[in-house]
N, C-alpha and C positions, 0 to 999 in steps of 0.2 A: 809079586808086586815090587818088592825091594830090589830084586835082580833087574827088573825092568828099569827102575830109577837109576841104578848104577850104570847100566848100559847106556841110558840116555845121557847121563853126566859125562861119561867117557867120550861119547860121540861129540858132545858140545865142546869139550876140551880139545879134542882133535881138530874140530872145525876152527876153533879160535887160533890154535897154533898154526893151522894151515893158512888162515887169513893173515896172521902176523908174518909168517914166512913169505907169503905172496907179496905183502906190503914192503918188507925188507928187500925182497928180490926186485921190487920195482925201483928201490933206491940204489941198491948195489947188487951186482950180478954174482959176486963171490963173497965168501965168508970173510976174507981179509978186508974187502971194501966195507962190509957191514961193521967190522970191528973198528975201522977208521971212523966211520960215522958216529959210533957210540963214543969214541974217544974225543972226537971234536965237540959233541954235545956236552960232555962232562967239562971240558976246558972252558966252553962258553958259559955254562952255568956257574963255574967257579969264578970267572972274571966278573960276571954280573953280581954275584954275591959279594965279592970284594969291593966292587964299586958302591953297592948299597951300604955296606958296613962303613966305608970311608965317609959317605955322605952323612950317615948317622952320627959318626964321631965328630964330624965338622959341626953339625947342628947342636950337638951336646956342648961343644966348646963355645959356640956362639951364645947359647943360652946361659952358659956360665958367665960369660963376659957381661951380658945384659944384666944378669942378677947382681953381679959385682958393681956395675955402674949404678944400678938402682939403689943399692945399699949405700954407696958413696953419696948420692944425691939426697937420700933420706938423712944421712948424717949432716950434710951441709944445711938442709932446710931446718933441721932441729936446732943447729947452732944459730942460723939466721933468726928463727923464732925466738930463741932465748935473747938474742941481741935486740930484736925489735920490742920485745916485752920490756926489757930494761929501759930502752929508749922511750917507750910509751909512758912508763911510770915517771921517767924523768921529765917528759913533756907535760904531763899532768901537773907535776909540781910547779913547773915554770908557768903554765897557764894560770894556775891558782894564784901564784905570786903576782903575775901581770894583772889579773883581775882586781886584786886588792890594791895594786898601785893605781889602776884606772879609776877605781871607785874613790880612792883618796884624792886623786887629782881632779876628778870631775866636780867633787864638792857640791856647790850650790847648783850646778847644772842639772843634777838629778831632779831637783824640785821644779826647775824650768821645764825639763822634758816631761815630767809628770803632768804639769799644767797643760802643756801643748797636747799631750795625749788625750786628756779629758775634753779639751775644746774641740780637737779634731774628731773625737767620737761623737760629740753633739752635732757638729756640722755634717758628719757622714750620714746621719739619719735624715738630714734635710736634703743633702745632695742626691741621695739615691732616687727619690721620687720628685725632684724638682724639675719644672719645665725647662729651666736654664741648662740642666744636664743633657737635655735632648739636643740642644744647639751646640753645647760644648761637652762632648763625651770624654771619658777618661778621668774625670775628676774623682769619682768614687774609688776607682782602682788606685789612684795616687794616694788618696787619704788612707786607704787600707795599708799600703806599704809604709806610709808616714807613721801611722799609729804603731805598726809592728816595730819599726826602727826606733821610735821614741821609747818604747818599753823594753828594748833589748839591752842586755848588759855587755854586749860585745861591740855592736855597731853604734855609731854616734851621728846625730844629725849635724849637717853642716849649714852655714848661714844661707846658702842658695836654696836649700830645701825649705827652710823656715820662711824665707821671703816668698817662695812660690805658694806655700800654704796661706800666707797673708794675702797674696794676690787673689787666690780663689775666694777668700772671705769677702774682700772688697768687690770682687766681680759679682758675687751673689747679691750684695746690697745694691750695687749700681744697676745691674740688669733687672732687678725687681721693679724698678720704676720706669722702664723703657718699653716702648712698643716698636718691635723690629720685625723685619721680614728676612727670611732666609730659605734656602732649599734644603729639604731633608726627606728621609724615607718615612712613609706612612703606611700602616697596615689597614687595609679595607676590611669591612665585615665579611667579605668572601674569602679572606685569608691571603689575598694577593698583596704584595708590597710594591709600592710605586714611589717615585720621587716627585714631590710637589713643592709649590711655593707655600710657605707657612708664615702666618702672622702670629707672633707671640705677644700677648698682653701681659707684660711683667712676668710674674711667676703665678698668675691667676689662671689664665686660660690661653689656649691656642686654637686658631681657626684656619681652615684651608678650603678654598672654593665654597665658601658659605656654610661649611660644616664644622661643628665643634669637635675637638680632639681631646684625648686623654693620654696620660703618660704613665708607664709602668717601668720602674727601674730594672726589673728582672728581664723584661723584653729588650729594653734599650732603645726603643724608638716609639714615636707617637702612633696612636690608633684612632680611627674614626669611631665616634660613639655609635653603637648599633641603633640607638633610638635618639633622635635629635630633639632639641627643645621646640617651643612653639614657633610658628612661621614668622612672627614679628621679630623674635630674637635672631633667627637665621638671616632675615633681611638686614638687620642692623650689623651682623657680622660681615655680610657681603659689602655693605657700605664702608665698613672700616677697612676692608682689604683694598677697596678701590680708592680710598681717600689718600691724598698725598700730603695734606697739611690741615691745620685747624683742629677743631674738636668734633668728635663723632660719638654719638651715644651707642653703647653696646652693652649687652648683658655679660657679666663676669661672675665667677664664684669668689665671694669675698673671703673665704677661709684661707686661700693662698697656700702655697707650699706643698700642695698635694695634687696639683695638676687637674683641678676641677672635679675631684671625686664626689664632693657633695652635690654638685650640679648633676653629675652622672647618676647618682642615686635618686635624686628627685625626678629626673627625667624618666628613669626606669620604673618609677613607682606606677603601678597600674592605674589607668583612668577609670572613671565611673563605668564607661561602656565596657571596658575590659573586665572589671570586677563582676558586672552583671553577666557578661557572656561566659565567664569562666566558672562562676560560683553559684549561679541561680539554679541550674539544673532544669529538669522537665517541669517541675511544679512552678518554678520561677517564671518560665516562659509562658505557662498557662495563665498565671496571674497577670503578666504583662499584656497578653492578648485580650483577656477579659476586661482589663482596665482600659485599653485602647478602644474597645467596642463600647464600653459604658460612656467614656468621654465623648466619643463621636456621636452617640445617640443623644447625649445631653446637649451638645452644641446644635445638633439638628433640630431637636425639639425647641430649644431656646430661639433659634432663628424662626421657626414656624410660628411660635407663640408671639414673637415680636411683630411679625407681619400681621397676625390676627389682631393683636392689640392696637396696631396702627389703624386697621380698618374699623375696629369697634369705636375708637375715639373719633374717627371721622364720621361714623354713624351718629354719634351723640350730637354732632354739630349740624346734622342734616335732618330735615323734616320729613323726608321720604324714605321709608325703609327699603333696604336692599338685601338680596339673597346671598351676597358674597361674604357675609360676616355673620357670626352667631347672634349678635344683637338685632340685626336687621331681620333675621328669620324669626326671632321671638316677637318682634314688633309686628311682623306680618300676621302672626297668629292672633294677636289682639285686634288687628285691623280687619281680619277676615271674620271675626265674631263680634260685630258691633251691638247686637241685640242680646247677647248672653248676659245672664245675671252675674253678680259679683262672685259667688261661689264657683260657678261654672268657668268663668274667666280665670279665676285663680288656679283651678285645676289644669286648665289647658295651658296656661303659662308655665306652671310647674312642670308639666309634661314636656314642653318645648325646651326648658332649661335642662331637664334630665337627658334629653336627646343630644344636647350639645356638650354635656359634661364628659362623656367617654372620649370624644375626639380631642378635647382640651387636655385631659389627663392621660392621654395615650403614652405608653412606655415609661411612665413615672415609676411604676412598680418594678420594671426591669432594672432601671437605674438604681433604685433602692436595694434591690436584691444583689446587684453587683457590688455595691458599697458594703453590703454585709458579708458577701462570700469572700471578698479579697482578703480581709484579715484572717478569716478562717483558713484560707489557702496558705497564707504565711505561717499560721500556727502548724498546719500540716507539714509544711516544709521544715519547720524548726524541729518537730518531733522526729521526722525521718532522718534529718541531719544528725541529731543527737544519737539516734539508734546506730547510725553508721560509725559515729565516734566510739560508742561503747563496744561495737564489734571489733574495731581496730585496736582498742585497748585490750580486749580479750586475746587477740591474736598476737600483737606485737608488744604489749605492755605499755606503760605510761612513761617510759624513759625518754622517748624522743617526741617532743611536742609537734614537730613538723608533720608527723604521720597523722595526727588528729586535726591538722589545720584545715584540710579539705572539708571534712564533715562539719566543723564549726563554722567555716566560712559559708557553706551552703545553708546551714541553719539560720545564721544571722541575715544572710542576703534575702532569703525568702520572707523573713519577718519584715525587713525593710521594704521590700517590694509590696507586700500586702498593705502596709501602712501608707506607702506612697500612692497606691492605687485608691485606697479607701478615702483619703482626704479629698482629692479633687472630685471623685464621684459623689460623695456626700454633699460637697459644695454645689455641684451641678444639679443634684436632685433638689436641694433647697431652693436654688434660684429658679429652676423650671417650675417647681410646684408653686412658688410664690407668684410667678407670672400667670400660671393657669388659675390660681385662686383669685387673683386680681380681676381677671376677665369674668370668671363666674360670679364674683361679687358685683360687678357692674350689671350683669344680666339680672341677678336677683334684685338689685336695687331698682332697675328700670321696671321690672315686673311688679314689684311692690308699689312703685309710684303709680303705675297704670291701674292697679287694683284699687288703690286709694282714690284715684280720680274717678273711677267708675262708681265707687261707693258714694262719693260726694254727689255725683250727678243723680244717682238713684234717690238719695235722701232729699235733694232739692226738688226733684220731680214729684 
């Protein structure tokens, strides 16, 4: 096996040498030619090596130069840093001396600038949300720079800046008593900003196209109130915009200086309808429905009994009984039994009155029941609302009262609705029952009179 491997290796070597000889023979046909080729390759490799070595030496020299230049610049920068540090310290000493000199020379001006700074701070709070700033923008920014400059130890206010601040103060006073018109940007409730004609009423309110506006200094322009005042105030605002002279009555916010925020708060306060719609709940609407039914029934019965009462009073003035009223029907019973004795006649008249009583007292029990149920429904709503409040306290705690506001509002609103429904229904029940009792009293009075007359006739006979 080993001999076989040796023979195989020798064969491979011989093949390789043969291939090399063949390749060299392809390049040179003689041994001298092959030697020349080898010599040429060696010379070429030597030249390439020398070129690479030369480039390497050149790069090393270049890097050495760069390093030397960098060290020189570092030395220069360190010297410059030392010089600037000395100059900075010297400048600090000079600035400190100059400030002392400035402080001594300003003297009483420091007190003046401090007073101006305090007054400007007070006016700044008024300018930020003043309606006049909507017409004359930029005043708040100027006052901020004015306050910063008045409190500075380096800068100093000049007379022109103080006069401009005085002008702004006079402008606020003068414009607060004027009604002017101008064009400006207005934000609509939809978020769109448009340019409109604006009528400003001093520093109290501003209106545009019959709508009241409000001003927020953070936004920088007027906004249409999402909810406007009553229709009468809007008509007066339109009349003011269309007026050219004379006096025009218009509603304003007398607080002033805040752009009508008090009016905006009053307008945004929910009305009775909104409070009922938002806070009554299912129980509240049931109470309202029952109350409406009770009052309608009461008015219907009152109308019917009024008509019956008119007919009964007409029957009292007539000698001939009629079937279109309770008294006439009772009189017809007496007229149809002329030969009956007193006891029989009394029983028949009593029976006739009892037949008329249910129609006269119809639905009185329902009205009374509604008047009794309404407060109980309000009490039920109160209990359910308080249960909701206690559940919210259990979940969220009692730290935020706004969380409990919904349950408390529902509890109070149902109580109010129950009382509001109970009062008119009780009143209607009392009035209707009084009218029915009055008619029944007339029937009983007439029946008693006829019985007494019959008894007198029997006694005389």
